[in-house]
Steps between C-alpha positions, in 0.01 A plus 500: 500500500408199286769438237226470230471861481842506348405285197405778259777723629760229442353440138542856409841518667613200297385671172704814607820318596489294169460821308801653695723203464440498135667822501219703367522823669612411847318464843293829513320439169437135624355644821284746299382209297405304812306798626318542169412123485379520859275799442372350158407186665333648792289718273417199277398291791298784648277505183418141516238353735636376829272199474699380200809469718309379817211277392472371847390830633135449568427865600603616157314211328194633666528834323489329164174330609363833610569658164360211306168512708482870445554441127246217488227719660573802273604851603344834413623851567166563671570215758621575851796270586556405856860393569502314835843429629588282799635193664339159571228689704374659187559199291298270739240758599398670162381318185570736217281351232201474756567863628488625132189304422313640808605857422384456132167361614453834673558665172853620592746475210772331720797295404688337774871414492663331802864560554559274802681172592552312820774657709558791268657798678450855366808483274401167339158658416668791324696243294177308434320828390778593263483150351124518447533831329770362287276199383250747341532543130515845335119516445411399846748740651343775315153408623629439844648858511177656376283304749443612851748295716462487891760324715411333831803416701499253775537608863624232726704530797769232452597628147492865595710430819746289311582655178689199355287243664607150373810629299767335705290172548480479119854608427656377169170373383347597157241684699733729700722554192195567306391817675852631586494710199723786419210742540407358840864518622516844642157504657587164661804646641322816621247273684780295657671817615170646641429181671854436627564864627172552674372165612701191448889541429514127416310588174794677362668154446256443208660770295797285365254219435259735297802623305608147407146412387481813291827391324344152446195671346689741281711225347223239496730240666209285539494427133777249532379152618810465717405786714112504473323453830149400564238713666490444876185515686427664829304233661369139451141603448590737223349813645812689464462669834702292762432726784201705383281349748670683777654814350495676830770263622752574221786684656289605803434833344134554597597810695538674163129507471464714809606817287296560199750756370733207422240383247565427215817375618804693364631199304159443346549823304790352294275218380217748426728720291603191302139420449413838387789495259381181357151616436584847385304582189286191535290566828265798553447472877552257786362388840556220735355156574553338836411139518288354784782312666389366837819599692408721792747755374339573172212719605722729684760519233226560228351782698823666572626461144181665368530775748853584385388528125364830341127549579391434144673163464286203458575197727286207494539322829430121489442475876164659442401174324603278798143466638405331176793246520435198729783280630413242233590746227867554614788276371729648767533833710615681186313339210146421403396161333292493188180554671638791692639651192149488335368690802766754505504564123123559508541754796796661308286537182232690711779713667655586164159579349425739790824680425471488125484875437834538677645194309370583165583862503441728203523340166824574307484732197 
């Protein structure tokens, strides 16, 4: 365990010992004071935006940008807000402002918010979503709660199969500490246990690392310049998905797709529960968006994932748009380039419009 986790603990211990040695009540009152200070500090830090402590966290900074864009365009309680969450695939493939423009040109009162960032696993997206909701002022929050809100969650094999994709690679960075929140702690441990006990025992080794990062986050250790660490990137090209071009090869687990009853994966449910907790009281309904990634595995995975969902669940499968996407529109096997994103966003607008009755639902009273 990295010794820096002990920094806040030692600080509180020092206060306790000084009080005890001063003869003011003995060791147990000092220990009680230590506990009170620790709890008070944790509560205080939890009420402050994580970005204030980890300014190098690009994923959290994106959420400030999304709330600013939403604010600039205006928000009405008659709007239908589309929350689209995902990794670099959603970030590269979907242009939120363009999608919103196309939907509104069709007469649909849509507002699009994109909760995505390169390399973001499910738990980082939960933290991003919480941060976005935190950035809304009181008036905006009231309108947001009255508007119809529909969540489209990304479906992509590499992130669904590896619940903490990228966490260890970015250990002790502002990024990993930024989403190792106390509220994510138990869901992350449940995901690790489900993965380790049913599929990959090596995954259990992540539990101490996650615990350590949650301590870092709870005490905002990154505030101190001495221990602040920069955000690490996943790949030189900045896509954030080091191996997303060949997700079928990660762990050699393609065999899992042969049984649709395993989907969604057991460990996926832990992240889904964390997501549902984050949007409780904010989101009215939810569906899924699967990007058009070129990996051969994706069509099979998307089909089996959809088959495992309740019959009335909306899943927009991006593989349906592949015939429209020529080789020149791909940046790599997992991400579209700007031209491809234009094509896919136009297709997605038409697809959403076709499902608008399901997305818009009944107006709130």
